[in-house]
C-alpha positions as a printed NumPy array, in Angstrom:
array([[  0.   ,   0.   ,   0.   ],
       [  2.924,   2.352,   0.675],
       [  4.255,   1.679,  -2.834],
       [  0.866,   2.166,  -4.508],
       [  0.033,   5.347,  -2.614],
       [ -3.393,   6.932,  -2.202],
       [ -5.422,   9.341,  -4.32 ],
       [ -6.326,  12.429,  -2.25 ],
       [ -9.989,  13.266,  -1.764],
       [-11.423,  16.611,  -2.771],
       [-11.739,  17.713,   0.848],
       [-10.801,  16.266,   4.213],
       [-13.625,  15.672,   6.698],
       [-13.656,  17.746,   9.862],
       [-12.853,  15.977,  13.108],
       [-15.804,  15.545,  15.446],
       [-15.332,  17.18 ,  18.847],
       [-17.73 ,  15.768,  21.452],
       [-18.707,  18.254,  24.172],
       [-19.45 ,  15.552,  26.751],
       [-18.629,  11.857,  27.187],
       [-20.312,   9.484,  24.732],
       [-20.37 ,   5.743,  25.297],
       [-21.654,   2.365,  24.135],
       [-21.867,  -0.661,  26.423],
       [-23.01 ,  -4.251,  26.655],
       [-22.684,  -6.18 ,  29.911],
       [-19.227,  -5.521,  31.337],
       [-17.866,  -4.377,  27.97 ],
       [-17.831,  -0.698,  27.07 ],
       [-16.182,   2.047,  25.044],
       [-16.333,   5.759,  25.85 ],
       [-15.164,   8.905,  24.05 ],
       [-14.214,  11.772,  26.349],
       [-13.489,  15.287,  25.05 ],
       [ -9.766,  15.898,  24.511],
       [ -7.477,  18.282,  22.67 ],
       [ -6.078,  15.481,  20.477],
       [ -7.081,  11.923,  19.547],
       [ -5.938,   9.15 ,  21.878],
       [ -6.989,   5.493,  22.042],
       [ -6.642,   3.29 ,  25.134],
       [ -7.68 ,  -0.358,  25.169],
       [ -7.903,  -2.973,  27.929],
       [ -8.683,  -6.649,  27.356],
       [ -9.185,  -9.386,  29.925],
       [ -8.992, -13.095,  29.106],
       [ -8.564, -14.361,  32.64 ],
       [ -9.046, -18.052,  31.773],
       [ -6.331, -17.847,  29.118],
       [ -3.092, -17.015,  30.913],
       [ -1.068, -16.177,  27.753],
       [ -3.387, -13.209,  27.128],
       [ -4.556, -12.393,  30.642],
       [ -5.311,  -8.722,  31.297],
       [ -3.377,  -6.153,  29.285],
       [ -3.686,  -2.566,  28.093],
       [ -2.255,  -0.383,  25.359],
       [ -2.555,   3.333,  24.612],
       [ -1.908,   5.038,  21.271],
       [ -1.555,   8.812,  20.983],
       [ -1.699,   9.979,  17.384],
       [  0.363,  13.085,  18.034],
       [  3.032,  11.364,  20.124],
       [  6.742,  11.3  ,  19.185],
       [  7.977,   8.995,  16.401],
       [  9.039,   5.492,  17.459],
       [ 12.668,   5.071,  18.504],
       [ 14.961,   4.131,  15.655],
       [ 12.529,   5.002,  12.863],
       [ 13.539,   7.613,  10.32 ],
       [ 11.018,  10.313,   9.48 ],
       [ 10.959,  12.875,   6.727],
       [ 11.528,  12.867,   2.992],
       [ 11.502,   9.093,   2.559],
       [  7.735,   9.035,   3.061],
       [  6.756,  12.331,   1.438],
       [  4.904,  10.951,  -1.59 ],
       [  4.008,   7.38 ,  -0.705],
       [  3.351,   7.333,   3.029],
       [ -0.007,   5.677,   2.52 ],
       [  0.1  ,   3.818,   5.794],
       [ -1.77 ,   0.528,   6.068],
       [ -5.448,   0.356,   5.115],
       [ -8.145,   3.001,   5.801],
       [ -6.83 ,   3.719,   9.289],
       [ -3.378,   4.4  ,   7.878],
       [ -4.865,   6.649,   5.199],
       [ -6.633,   8.617,   7.912],
       [ -3.386,   9.065,   9.822],
       [ -1.573,  10.071,   6.642],
       [ -3.342,  13.426,   6.743],
       [ -1.699,  14.187,  10.069],
       [  2.07 ,  13.758,   9.919],
       [  4.847,  11.473,   8.771],
       [  5.648,  10.788,  12.423],
       [  2.074,   9.564,  12.996],
       [  2.386,   7.177,  10.054],
       [  5.693,   5.868,  11.385],
       [  4.147,   5.26 ,  14.812],
       [  1.143,   3.502,  13.264],
       [  3.353,   1.263,  11.144],
       [  5.722,   0.458,  14.015],
       [  3.28 ,   0.127,  16.923],
       [ -0.085,  -1.013,  15.542],
       [  0.073,  -2.37 ,  11.994],
       [  2.198,  -5.459,  12.858],
       [ -0.205,  -6.567,  15.636],
       [ -1.977,  -9.721,  14.435],
       [ -5.493, -10.83 ,  15.183],
       [ -5.699, -13.414,  17.929],
       [ -7.949, -16.223,  19.089],
       [ -8.209, -18.941,  21.69 ],
       [ -8.374, -22.605,  20.757],
       [-11.978, -22.654,  21.991],
       [-12.841, -19.748,  19.718],
       [-11.128, -21.352,  16.733],
       [-12.979, -24.652,  17.205],
       [-16.322, -22.857,  17.502],
       [-15.653, -20.735,  14.418],
       [-14.563, -23.724,  12.324],
       [-17.659, -25.662,  13.4  ],
       [-19.764, -22.761,  12.108],
       [-17.871, -22.678,   8.811],
       [-16.013, -19.482,   9.698],
       [-12.338, -18.464,   9.868],
       [-11.452, -21.094,   7.261],
       [ -8.571, -18.961,   5.989],
       [ -7.065, -18.515,   9.43 ],
       [ -3.835, -20.254,  10.369],
       [ -0.831, -19.868,  12.648],
       [  0.784, -18.011,   9.73 ],
       [ -1.605, -15.072,   9.944],
       [ -3.086, -15.16 ,  13.452],
       [ -2.104, -15.698,  17.063],
       [ -3.703, -18.696,  18.788],
       [ -3.366, -19.782,  22.411],
       [ -4.788, -22.368,  24.762],
       [ -5.046, -21.906,  28.517],
       [ -1.285, -22.287,  29.   ],
       [  0.696, -21.148,  25.966],
       [  0.788, -19.561,  22.544],
       [  0.768, -22.127,  19.736],
       [  2.728, -19.904,  17.338],
       [  6.314, -21.14 ,  17.18 ],
       [  7.765, -17.657,  16.592],
       [  5.972, -16.147,  19.581],
       [  4.689, -12.582,  19.884],
       [  5.863,  -9.467,  18.079],
       [  5.063,  -7.42 ,  21.209],
       [  4.371,  -8.594,  24.779],
       [  0.988,  -6.831,  24.536],
       [  0.284,  -7.726,  20.886],
       [ -3.383,  -8.696,  21.534],
       [ -4.137,  -5.328,  23.167],
       [ -2.385,  -3.564,  20.299],
       [ -4.486,  -5.467,  17.781],
       [ -7.689,  -4.464,  19.574],
       [ -6.479,  -0.847,  19.484],
       [ -5.935,  -1.291,  15.746],
       [ -9.497,  -2.626,  15.432],
       [-10.812,   0.431,  17.259],
       [ -8.819,   2.808,  15.076],
       [-10.093,   1.123,  11.932],
       [-13.715,   1.308,  13.071],
       [-13.405,   4.985,  14.039],
       [-11.943,   5.6  ,  10.574],
       [-15.536,   5.209,   9.352],
       [-15.975,   8.774,  10.614],
       [-13.396,   9.973,   8.081],
       [-11.284,  11.585,  10.803],
       [-10.461,  10.569,  14.341],
       [-12.569,  12.457,  16.876],
       [-10.959,  14.964,  19.211],
       [-11.406,  12.617,  22.133],
       [ -9.691,  10.153,  24.4  ],
       [-11.441,   6.922,  23.46 ],
       [-11.151,   4.272,  26.177],
       [-12.354,   0.714,  25.551],
       [-12.716,  -2.193,  27.949],
       [-13.396,  -5.692,  26.598],
       [-15.243,  -4.066,  23.699],
       [-16.056,  -5.352,  20.212],
       [-16.505,  -4.145,  16.642],
       [-20.226,  -3.8  ,  17.398],
       [-19.541,  -1.439,  20.294],
       [-16.881,   0.463,  18.32 ],
       [-19.344,   1.072,  15.482],
       [-22.132,   2.021,  17.898],
       [-19.818,   4.651,  19.378],
       [-18.908,   5.945,  15.923],
       [-22.602,   6.196,  14.997],
       [-23.397,   7.982,  18.257],
       [-20.579,  10.46 ,  17.685],
       [-21.702,  11.091,  14.106],
       [-25.238,  11.736,  15.367],
       [-24.013,  14.261,  17.931],
       [-25.236,  12.113,  20.819],
       [-24.201,  12.963,  24.384],
       [-24.187,  10.18 ,  26.944],
       [-25.252,   6.634,  26.076],
       [-25.549,   5.449,  22.497],
       [-29.159,   4.862,  21.438],
       [-30.612,   1.542,  20.311],
       [-30.459,   2.536,  16.643],
       [-26.686,   3.002,  16.86 ],
       [-26.155,  -0.723,  17.468],
       [-26.029,  -2.969,  14.396]])
């Protein structure tokens, strides 16, 4: 995608700026957007029965410093397309933001437990998944021979999921978005609530 580049749109969408917290929730899972001067994403997951994942958190600040050891500047001037829609969204911000996205989020693979894999396969889903493109663990260990790319790779991947879903807005909101055990459904409900100018809890029609 970096090599191919992106075609610019006629105009960039304006970032939404919530005036009060907005949230979506289901059971003990939730995601909330709180007003902030700059976009920030924080994610916590908790897989207590699966020790390799356990409880972990990750926070990504779009306007933070570039990752250590990564060059920034002219090398990415024309083709810094990032990775996917979320990377394209970040490309409008700065080369440093693209470098941080590529170094800290893009490599984080999707993950699953053996129980989840068996259930998905029984339902005819995830047939293209393998240990080559996903992380899989049982209650004691990761099954991937090469191990993790980051100690908190699952939390990073969930942060990547959240960023991708918020990219549906066209621009990250000026908010600190905090998620706890959330899902794509909750991410999208939050995005719909933000787009509708909702304050407080997302309404029933925001959930799909």
